[in-house]
MARKEKOL-185266 format. One record per residue (C-alpha): residue number from 1; x, y, z. Coordinates in steps of 0.1 Angstrom, whole numbers. Example, Ala and Ser with C-alpha at 12.3 -4.5 7.8 and 13.67 -1.06 7.14 Angstrom:
BEGIN
     k      xx      yy      zz
     1     123     -45      78
     2     137     -11      71
//
This chain:
BEGIN
     k      xx      yy      zz
     1      55      51     316
     2      32      52     286
     3      21      87     277
     4     -16      94     274
     5     -32     113     246
     6     -64     133     245
     7     -93     110     252
     8    -111      96     222
     9    -145     111     220
    10    -137     142     239
    11    -152     174     225
    12    -133     187     195
    13    -144     222     184
    14    -126     221     150
    15    -130     184     142
    16    -137     191     105
    17    -106     213     102
    18     -85     188     120
    19     -97     162      95
    20     -89     184      65
    21     -54     192      79
    22     -43     156      86
    23     -59     142      55
    24     -39     167      34
    25      -7     153      48
    26     -21     117      43
    27     -31     122       7
    28       2     140      -1
    29      22     110      11
    30      -2      84      -5
    31       0     100     -39
    32      38     104     -38
    33      42      66     -34
    34      30      61     -70
    35      31      95     -87
    36      68      92     -96
    37      65      58    -113
    38      50      73    -145
    39      78      99    -148
    40     107      75    -145
    41     115      74    -183
    42     116     112    -183
    43     139     113    -153
    44     161      86    -169
    45     166     107    -200
    46     170     140    -181
    47     196     126    -157
    48     214     103    -182
    49     207      72    -160
    50     204      35    -170
    51     172      16    -163
    52     188      -1    -133
    53     200      32    -119
    54     168      51    -122
    55     149      22    -104
    56     167      34     -72
    57     145      65     -73
    58     116      42     -63
    59     136      17     -42
    60     153      43     -20
    61     119      58     -11
    62     103      24      -3
    63     132      12      18
    64     136      44      37
    65      99      46      45
    66      97      10      56
    67     127      14      80
    68     115      47      94
    69      78      37     100
    70      84      17     132
    71     100      48     148
    72      68      67     147
    73      54      55     180
    74      86      61     200
    75      92      96     185
    76      55     106     190
    77      59      97     227
    78      92     115     231
    79      84     147     211
    80      46     148     212
    81      24     138     183
    82      18     173     171
    83      55     182     171
    84      64     151     152
    85      36     157     127
    86      48     192     120
    87      84     180     117
    88      73     152      93
    89      53     176      71
    90      81     202      69
    91     107     175      62
    92      86     158      35
    93      77     190      18
    94     113     203      19
    95     126     169       5
    96     100     172     -23
    97     114     206     -32
    98     149     192     -33
    99     138     163     -55
   100     124     188     -80
   101     156     208     -79
   102     180     178     -82
   103     206     180    -110
   104     220     145    -108
   105     208     110    -101
   106     228     109     -68
   107     210     140     -55
   108     176     127     -65
   109     182      93     -47
   110     194     111     -15
   111     164     134     -16
   112     140     105     -21
   113     156      88       9
   114     148     120      29
   115     113     119      15
   116     108      83      26
   117     122      90      61
   118     100     120      68
   119      69     106      49
   120      69      74      69
   121      53      90      99
   122      25     109      80
   123       1      79      75
   124       2      65     111
   125       0      99     126
   126     -30     107     104
   127     -47      75     115
   128     -41      79     152
   129     -51     116     152
   130     -84     108     135
   131     -91      79     159
   132     -85     103     188
   133    -105     132     172
   134    -137     112     167
   135    -156      94     195
   136    -156      56     195
   137    -191      53     180
   138    -178      73     150
   139    -146      54     144
   140    -161      38     114
   141    -166      72      98
   142    -130      82     108
   143    -115      51      92
   144    -137      56      61
   145    -122      91      57
   146     -87      78      63
   147     -92      49      39
   148    -103      72      12
   149     -70      91      15
   150     -50      59      14
   151     -68      47     -17
   152     -63      80     -35
   153     -26      73     -41
   154     -28      41     -63
   155     -58      56     -82
   156     -49      93     -87
   157     -11      91     -85
   158      -2      76    -119
   159     -28      97    -137
   160     -17     130    -120
   161      19     121    -126
   162      14     115    -163
   163      -5     147    -168
   164      21     168    -149
   165      50     152    -168
   166      34     156    -202
   167      21     191    -196
   168      50     206    -176
   169      80     185    -166
   170      89     155    -144
   171     100     179    -116
   172      64     189    -111
   173      55     155     -97
   174      75     167     -67
   175      67     205     -68
   176      29     196     -65
   177      36     187     -28
   178      46     222     -19
   179      11     239     -16
   180      -4     207       0
   181      24     206      25
   182      20     243      34
   183     -18     238      38
   184     -13     207      60
   185      13     225      82
   186      -9     255      88
   187     -39     234      96
   188     -20     210     120
   189      -4     240     137
   190     -37     257     143
   191     -62     229     150
   192     -45     197     161
   193     -40     193     199
   194      -7     182     213
   195      -4     150     233
   196      14     143     265
   197      50     133     262
   198      67     102     275
   199     102     111     284
   200     109      80     306
   201     107      53     279
   202     143      45     268
   203     151      39     231
   204     157       3     223
   205     187       7     199
   206     192     -31     195
   207     155     -38     187
   208     153      -9     163
   209     185     -20     145
   210     174     -56     141
   211     140     -46     129
   212     155     -20     105
   213     179     -45      91
   214     152     -71      86
   215     128     -47      69
   216     155     -31      47
   217     168     -65      35
   218     133     -78      29
   219     123     -47       8
   220     155     -49     -12
   221     149     -86     -19
   222     113     -80     -30
   223     122     -50     -51
   224     152     -65     -69
   225     142    -102     -69
   226     128    -105    -104
   227     156     -84    -119
   228     182    -106    -102
   229     165    -139    -110
   230     155    -144     -73
   231     173    -172     -55
   232     195    -178     -85
   233     213    -147     -74
   234     238    -145     -45
   235     225    -110     -37
   236     189    -122     -31
   237     200    -152     -11
   238     221    -129      12
   239     192    -104      16
   240     168    -133      25
   241     192    -147      51
   242     198    -112      66
   243     160    -105      67
   244     153    -138      85
   245     182    -134     109
   246     172     -98     117
   247     136    -107     123
   248     145    -136     145
   249     168    -116     167
   250     142     -88     170
   251     115    -112     181
   252     138    -129     207
   253     150     -95     220
   254     114     -81     222
   255     103    -111     242
   256     131    -108     267
   257     137     -71     270
   258     123     -49     297
   259     117     -20     274
   260     113     -34     238
   261     112     -12     208
   262      76     -24     201
   263      52     -25     231
   264      41     -61     237
   265       9     -47     251
   266      -2     -42     215
   267      -6     -80     212
   268     -25     -87     244
   269     -58     -84     226
   270     -61    -108     196
   271     -79     -83     174
   272     -47     -63     166
   273     -24     -91     156
   274     -52    -108     136
   275     -59     -74     120
   276     -22     -72     110
   277     -24    -106      92
   278     -57     -97      74
   279     -45     -63      63
   280     -13     -78      49
   281     -35    -102      29
   282     -58     -74      17
   283     -27     -54       7
   284     -14     -83     -13
   285     -47     -84     -32
   286     -49     -46     -37
   287     -14     -39     -49
   288     -10     -70     -70
   289     -41     -63     -90
   290     -31     -26     -93
   291       3     -38    -107
   292     -13     -63    -131
   293     -44     -46    -145
   294     -28     -16    -161
   295      -2     -37    -180
   296     -30     -62    -189
   297     -50     -34    -205
   298     -21     -20    -224
   299      -3     -52    -235
   300     -32     -76    -241
   301     -61     -53    -249
   302     -40     -28    -267
   303     -53       3    -249
   304     -32      35    -247
   305     -19      44    -212
   306     -44      73    -208
   307     -74      50    -216
   308     -61      23    -193
   309     -58      48    -165
   310     -93      61    -171
   311    -107      25    -169
   312     -94      23    -133
   313    -113      54    -122
   314    -147      36    -117
   315    -129      12     -93
   316    -117      41     -72
   317    -151      57     -72
   318    -168      25     -61
   319    -142      21     -34
   320    -149      56     -20
   321    -187      50     -23
   322    -184      18      -3
   323    -165      35      24
   324    -192      61      28
   325    -218      34      30
   326    -198      15      56
   327    -194      47      76
   328    -232      50      77
   329    -237      13      86
   330    -211      14     115
   331    -228       9     148
   332    -259      -7     131
   333    -243     -37     113
   334    -217     -61     127
   335    -182     -52     115
   336    -175     -89     110
   337    -205     -92      87
   338    -194     -63      66
   339    -158     -77      65
   340    -171    -111      53
   341    -193     -94      27
   342    -163     -74      14
   343    -141    -104      11
   344    -168    -123      -7
   345    -173     -94     -32
   346    -136     -91     -38
   347    -134    -128     -44
   348    -163    -126     -69
   349    -145     -97     -87
   350    -113    -118     -90
   351    -134    -147    -103
   352    -147    -123    -130
   353    -112    -113    -138
   354    -100    -149    -141
   355    -125    -153    -170
   356    -113    -123    -191
   357    -110    -128    -228
   358     -87    -110    -253
   359    -117    -104    -275
   360    -139     -87    -248
   361    -147     -50    -248
   362    -143     -25    -219
   363    -175     -36    -201
   364    -162     -67    -182
   365    -131     -48    -171
   366    -151     -18    -157
   367    -177     -41    -140
   368    -150     -62    -123
   369    -132     -30    -112
   370    -164     -16     -97
   371    -171     -49     -79
   372    -136     -51     -65
   373    -137     -15     -54
   374    -169     -21     -35
   375    -154     -51     -18
   376    -123     -33      -7
   377    -144      -5       8
   378    -163     -30      29
   379    -131     -46      40
   380    -108     -17      48
   381    -130       3      72
   382    -144     -24      95
   383    -110     -41      96
   384     -93      -9     108
   385    -120      -2     133
   386    -119     -37     148
   387     -81     -38     148
   388     -78      -6     169
   389    -110      -8     189
   390     -97     -26     220
   391     -63      -7     222
   392     -59      21     247
   393     -55      55     231
   394     -20      58     244
   395      -8      30     221
   396     -27      41     189
   397       2      60     173
   398      26      31     177
   399      -1       6     166
   400      -9      28     135
   401      28      28     126
   402      30     -10     128
   403      -2     -14     109
   404      10       9      81
   405      43     -10      80
   406      26     -44      76
   407       2     -30      50
   408      32     -17      29
   409      51     -50      33
   410      21     -69      22
   411      18     -46      -9
   412      55     -52     -17
   413      50     -89     -15
   414      19     -88     -37
   415      36     -68     -64
   416      68     -89     -64
   417      49    -122     -64
   418      24    -113     -90
   419      49     -99    -115
   420      72    -129    -110
   421      44    -154    -115
   422      33    -135    -146
   423      68    -136    -161
   424      72    -173    -153
   425      37    -182    -164
   426      42    -164    -197
   427      74    -184    -204
   428      58    -217    -195
   429      27    -211    -215
   430      47    -199    -245
   431      68    -231    -245
   432      36    -252    -243
   433      18    -233    -271
   434      49    -234    -294
   435      48    -272    -293
   436      16    -271    -313
   437      29    -247    -340
   438      39    -272    -367
   439      31    -276    -404
   440      10    -306    -394
   441     -14    -287    -372
   442     -47    -288    -390
   443     -58    -254    -375
   444     -29    -237    -394
   445     -39    -252    -427
   446     -72    -233    -431
   447     -72    -206    -457
   448     -79    -177    -434
   449     -53    -185    -408
   450     -28    -197    -433
   451     -28    -164    -452
   452     -20    -144    -420
   453       3    -169    -404
   454      22    -184    -433
   455      49    -207    -418
   456      69    -203    -450
   457      75    -166    -447
   458      93    -144    -422
   459      63    -121    -420
   460      40    -150    -412
   461      63    -164    -386
   462      65    -130    -369
   463      27    -125    -369
   464      23    -160    -354
   465      50    -154    -328
   466      33    -122    -317
   467       0    -140    -313
   468      15    -169    -294
   469      32    -145    -270
   470      -1    -126    -265
   471     -20    -158    -258
   472       7    -170    -234
   473       6    -138    -215
   474     -32    -139    -214
   475     -31    -173    -198
   476      -5    -161    -173
   477     -27    -131    -163
   478     -57    -154    -158
   479     -36    -177    -136
   480     -25    -148    -115
   481     -61    -136    -110
   482     -72    -171     -99
   483     -43    -173     -74
   484     -51    -139     -60
   485     -88    -150     -56
   486     -75    -179     -35
   487     -55    -155     -13
   488     -87    -135      -6
   489    -105    -167       5
   490     -76    -175      29
   491     -85    -144      49
   492    -122    -155      55
   493    -115    -180      85
   494     -94    -152     102
   495    -125    -130     103
   496    -142    -153     127
   497    -113    -149     152
   498    -119    -112     155
   499    -139    -101     185
   500    -167     -75     182
   501    -155     -43     199
   502    -169     -38     234
   503    -172       0     232
   504    -182       6     268
   505    -154     -15     283
   506    -128      -1     259
   507    -139      35     268
   508    -136      27     305
   509    -101      14     299
   510     -91      47     282
   511    -105      67     311
   512     -86      46     337
   513     -53      49     318
   514     -56      86     311
   515     -65      94     347
   516     -34      75     359
   517     -10      92     334
   518       9     122     348
   519      10     154     329
   520      40     162     308
//
C-alpha cells in the first residue's frame, strides 16, 4: 500500500522555518556539484595525481548521485521522509568532512562516492517537502524558492570554490558544508513533520539493479566520451550497449512486475512524463551554456577567470528575479503561457549569443545572460508546478527523485554534446580557414596585415596560427549556440500537451487517498 504524507495545504505553523531548513540542505548539495571543479588543479598537485585520475573526483560523485537518486522514493516510504532526510544530511556532511581530510586520491574518490550517495536524496526530498508544506494555490511560490536553490549551484559554486581555494586551501570547498549541514539538521529535526511509513511495499532488486546499471553506464559514457574519442573507443561502445540493455530490461520488467521499482501510477497523467521530457531539454540548454560561456569568455574574449565569473552573476540575478515574478503571477496567469514565454525568451537569448563577435565588449554578453536568466525563471517554476500538480501527495517524493534524475541526465548530455561539438567544430573550421592561408591570398598582402602575419618568418606564422585557431573556435561556439537555440524550440510543441492543473479535483484526490491510508 502507498504511504500517505501530510496533506498539501494543511496548516503549517513553522512554514518559514521548514523552508529555510530544507533549502539549506538543497543549496548545500546544489553548490557541491560545481564547487569542486575550480579546485581540481590544486587537488591534482596536492595528491600527486594525473589529469585523468583527478577527473574521477568529479565522475565518482556524478555517477554515485545518479545511481542513488531513484532510491529516494522507496527509502522515504520505508523509513519515513524526515528520517531519510536527516540520514542524508548527516551522511553528506560527514562525507564532506572526510573529503577535506583525505590524504590520498583513493580516499578522496571513495569519500566523493559517499557524498554522491547521500546527497542524491537531498534535492528530491527538498522538493517534495516544499510541495507538501505549501497549499496547492501556493505551489508556484514553493517551486520558485526551490528553483532558486537549484540555480545557486551553477552560479555561486565556481566563484565560491575559487575564492576558498585561493584564500585558504582546496579542502575548504568541502569544509564549507559543515556549518550548513548542522543548520539543516537542526532545522529539519525541529520543524519538518514525519510522514507515514509504507512497510508493505517490497524492494524490487531486479528493477533497481537494471536501472542502476543503465544510469551508471550512461553517465560514464557521457563523462569519458570526449576523452576516449567516443565510439572510436571500445570502452564507450561497451558502456553504450550496457546502458541500452539495462534500460530495456528495466522498462520490460517495470511493465510486467506486480511491484515495480518505479510506480507506474506516476505516468497515468500525461503532465508528469511530458514534464520529464521538457525538463531534460531545459537542462540540456542550461548546462551546455554554463559549460560553454565561461570558456568562451576566457579563450576567445581573453577575460581572466574572475572577470568571466563576475559576468555570469547578472544572469543568475535575472533568473532569481524571474522566479519571484512567476511566484506572484501563479494563480493569475496560465502556467502554459508563462512556460511558452520563457522558452521564447531563452530562444531569443541564444539567438543573441549566436551573433557574438570577437571584437564586442562586455555589453552583449551581459544582456544575453540577463535575457536567458529571465527565460529560465519563467520556464522552471511553471514546468515544475504543472508536472507535479496532478500527482497525489503520496507519490511526490518518488516523482521528485525521478524528476531530479532526468534533470541531471539532461545536464550531462548537454555538457558532453556541447563540448564535443565545440571540439569537432573547431577542428573542421580550422582546416577550412587554413586552406585560404597562402602567399597568393590578397588579404595577406596588405601592409598592415603582412607586417604582423609575415608568412616568411616563424613569428609571423605563429601569430597567424593563433588567430586562425581563435577564429575557428569562435565559429564553433556560434554554431553550438545556434544548435542549442533549435533544441529550445523543440520543447515548444510539448507545452501544448500539458494540461492546466485542476486544483479542486487534485485536492479531492489527495483527500480520498489520505483518508484511505492506514496509520503507520
